[in-house]
N, C-alpha and C positions, 0 to 999 in steps of 0.2 A: 799487792806485794810483787816486787820484781822477781822474775824467774830466770834461772841460769841453767846451763848444761852441767849436770853433776860430773860427767866424764865426757870424753871425746864423742862417744856414741850415745850420750844421754843417760838417763832420762832428764827431763826438765824438772827442776826442784825450786822451791822458794828460796830467797836469799837468807832466810832464817830456818834453821832446823831445830825441832823441839828436843831438847835434852831431857832424858827421863831418869837419870840417876837418882835425883831426890825423891822421885815417885815410888822408889822401892822401899822407902822408909828406912833411912840410914842415919839415925840420930848421932851415932858416934862420929860421923864425918861432918854432918851439916849442923849439928847442934839442935836439931828439931826433928820431929817425926811427921810423917804424912800418912794418914789412915787410908784404907782402900777406897772409900767413897770419894774422898777429896782427890785422890789420884785419878780416879776414873773421870770425875767432873773436869779435871784439868785437861786431860787428853781430849775429851769431847769439846771443850771450849776452844782448844787449839784447832781442831779440825773444822769447827764452825767458823773460825777466823781465817781459814785458808792456809793454815800452817799444816800441810799434809806430808811433811818430811819429818819422820820420827826416828830418833837415835836411841838405842837401848843396848843392853849387854846381857849375856847369860848370867853374869855374876852380880848385877845390880840388885841389891836387896835379896841376895840368894834366890834370884828368879822372880821375886815379887813384882819388879818393874814390868817384866814381860807379861806376867799374869794379868796385871791391872790394865795394861794396854790392850790385851786380848779381850778383856771384859768390856772395855770402852768401845772397841770396834763392834762387838756383838750388840751392845745396848744402843749404840748410836744408829745402827742400820746403815753405816757408811759403806759406800761402794768400795770394796777392797782394791779395785783396780785404780782408784784415785788416791791411794795412800802409798807413799814410798817409805819402806821400813828398812832400817839398817840395824843389824845386831852384830855381836862380836863373839869370837871363839875364845873360851876361857877354860882353864884347868878345873878339875873338880875342887870343891871348897876345901881349903886347907892343904892342897897339894900344889906342886909347881911343875907338873908334867903336862905338856901339851904336844902329844904326838899325833899322828894322822888319825888314829882311832878315836882319840879324845876330841879332836876338831870336829869329826863327823858326829860324835855323840852330842857335843855342845850344840851343833846346828839342829839336830833332831829335837833336843830339849827345848830350844828356842821356838821352833815353829809350832810345837805342841802347845806351849804356853800362850803363844800369840794367836793360835787358831788360824794359821795360814799354811799354805802348801809350799811357799818358797820365800826367799828373802831377796829384796832388791839389791842389797849391799851387805856383804859379810866381811868383817874386819878380823885380822889377827890382832888381839888386844894386848896392849902394853908389851911389845916384843922385847923390850929391854929386860924383861924378867927371865928370858930364855936364851940359850946358846943359839946364835945365828945359824951355825952349821946344822944343828938339829932341826931347826924350823924349815930349812930349804932343801934338806936331803930328799932323795926319792922316797916316796911313801910318807913323808913328814907332813906337818900341819899345812904348810903352804901348798904342797902338792895335792893334798886332799881337798883343799879349798878350790883349787883349779878343777878337780874332778867334779865337784858339786856344780861349778859353773858350767862345765861341759855338758853335764846332765840336765841343765836347765833349772836346777833347784836354787841357784843363786844367779842374780843378774850381773853383779860386779863384785870384785874382790879387792881388798885393800889392807892396810895396816893402820892402826890407831894408837898413838903413843905420845910420849913427852920428849924423849931424848933425840935431838936432831941428828947426830951422827949415826945412830942406829936406824932411824927412819930412812936416811940416805942410803944405807947399805941395802935395805929392802927395795928401795926405788931402783937401785942399780941392777937388780935382777931382771928388770924389764917385764915382770909378770903382773904388775899392779895396775888397777884402773883408777884407784882413789887412795890418797893419803890424808889421814886426819891427824892434826897436831893440836895439843891443848896448852894454853897458858904461855905460849911463846910468840904470839903476835897480838900485842895489846898496846894500849897507850904507854905502858910502863916497860915493855920488853918487845923488841923486834928481832930477836935472835933467830926467828924462823925464816928470815929473808932468804938465806941460801937454799933452804928446802923449798920454799915457794917458787923460786926461780928455776930450780932443778925440775920440779913437777911441771911447770909451764913448758920447759924445753922438751920434756919427755912426752908431752901430751897426756899427762895424768892429772886428774882433778884434785884440787886441794880444798879440804874442809878445815875451817878454823874453829876450834872449840874454846870455850871459856874466855870470851872477850872482856869479861868483868874481872879477870885475874883472880878467880875464886871468891869474889865478893867485894874486894876492897874498892873497886870502881863502881859499885852499885849501891853500897850501903853507907850510911853516915859513919864516920870514924868512931863516934861515940858508941856505936853498936859493936865495936871491936871485931870488925870483919877480918877474914884471913886473906893472905896473899900467897897464891900457890899452895894452898892448904896448910900454911903455917902462919904464925904471927908476923905481920909486916915489919920490916926493918925501919930504923929511924929515917933513912933516906926515902923510903917509899912513903912513909907517913908525911914527910915534908912535901914530896911531890903531889900527893893526893890532896893535901891541904890547899896547895896552890891551885890545883885543878878545880876543886870545889869553888874557890874564890873567883877564878876567872870565868867559870861557867855561870856563876851567880850574876856577874856583870852583864851577861847576855840573856839571862833568864832561860838557860838551857840546862836540863838535868845532866849531871855527869854520866849517868847510865846511858842516856841517849848518845852522848859523844863517844863513849867507849864502844857502844854497839856499832855505830855508824863508821867508826874508825876501821872496822872490819868489813861491813857490808858495802861500803863505798869503793872498796878495792876490787877492781874488775878481775883480778887474778884469782879471787876466792869464790869457789862455787857456792858455798853455803856456810853460814856461821851458826854453830851449835850453842844454844843458850839453855841452861837448865831452868825448868819452871817447877813450882811446887804448889800452885793454887790457881784457880780460874782467874782471879784478879791480876795475877802476875802475867798471864797471857795477854790480858787487855793492856797492861802497862808496856809490855814488850812490843806489841803492835804499834802503840802510840809512839814509843821511842824510835821505832824504825822509820816512821813516816814524818817525824818532826823536822822542820826545816832548820838547819844550823847555818848561821851566817859564815861567809867566807872569812871574815875578819877573825872569827874565833879559831877556825882551822889554822890560819896564819900564825896566830899567837901560840898555838899548840906546837906547831912545827918549829917555830923560832926558839921556844923554850926547851922542848924535849929532844929535838933532832936538828940542832943548828947546822947549817951547811949541807943537810941531806935532802934527798928528793922527797917530795910529798907522796904519801901512799894513797 
């Protein structure tokens, strides 16, 4: 597995980060449940496969994602020093308040569930939910995250969200080590390009999440997958139908193409992919290592991004 610097000062992380939102058991979002034993087995298989960069959040499954990761770490006997864990600051369930006190409480809840003493990376989660001025004011959430970093309880701090303009506002503060964006750099959508370029110019690591565009690039259309967490549009279905057809000509799974569209981009520190079962981990590793012909990449660029530079 290729290793990259997560941020300017490290640490080194695999090109793929294990996304654990599904492991919290959230059937309302994903359409299926994941029981605790399956979640733990999935994390253990990921660690055995060399995928030692794990992304979670305080609110995934109301904390169950973190609890199950913590159990997997305990049961596997894995050296904690060899695992890079990222979690996120969230408001209490049902509330939309994320002040400094709540950011610290969110951190404390996370490390208790995970069974660790510190986090390698701590994100402000979905900042578009909050007023920017509230988040960056003295004593606010971002200020508290900086204090946690200064105290050695957090290695790196960042923001993780969807809205590009909002993420750029936080990047402009000059306080971040890492920015995570989801669903905006895929085969179907390259609207994160300005954000990636800005991160590169600022010396801030960029993490790309959801390269499968919430499932539509990883599942058969007959399974009625979602695109950006909603039903795909007619245009998206048409494009995905073409992608399946052209991938079939080269005997390449569309999921492998979608994944490597992100991992082959040297500007991206790591690509977060959600997994929900041990066999999904094995498929993920296989898709990451599959050789994809240059001719297929050329066809993709000509159809999806005519006249643009290859990513």
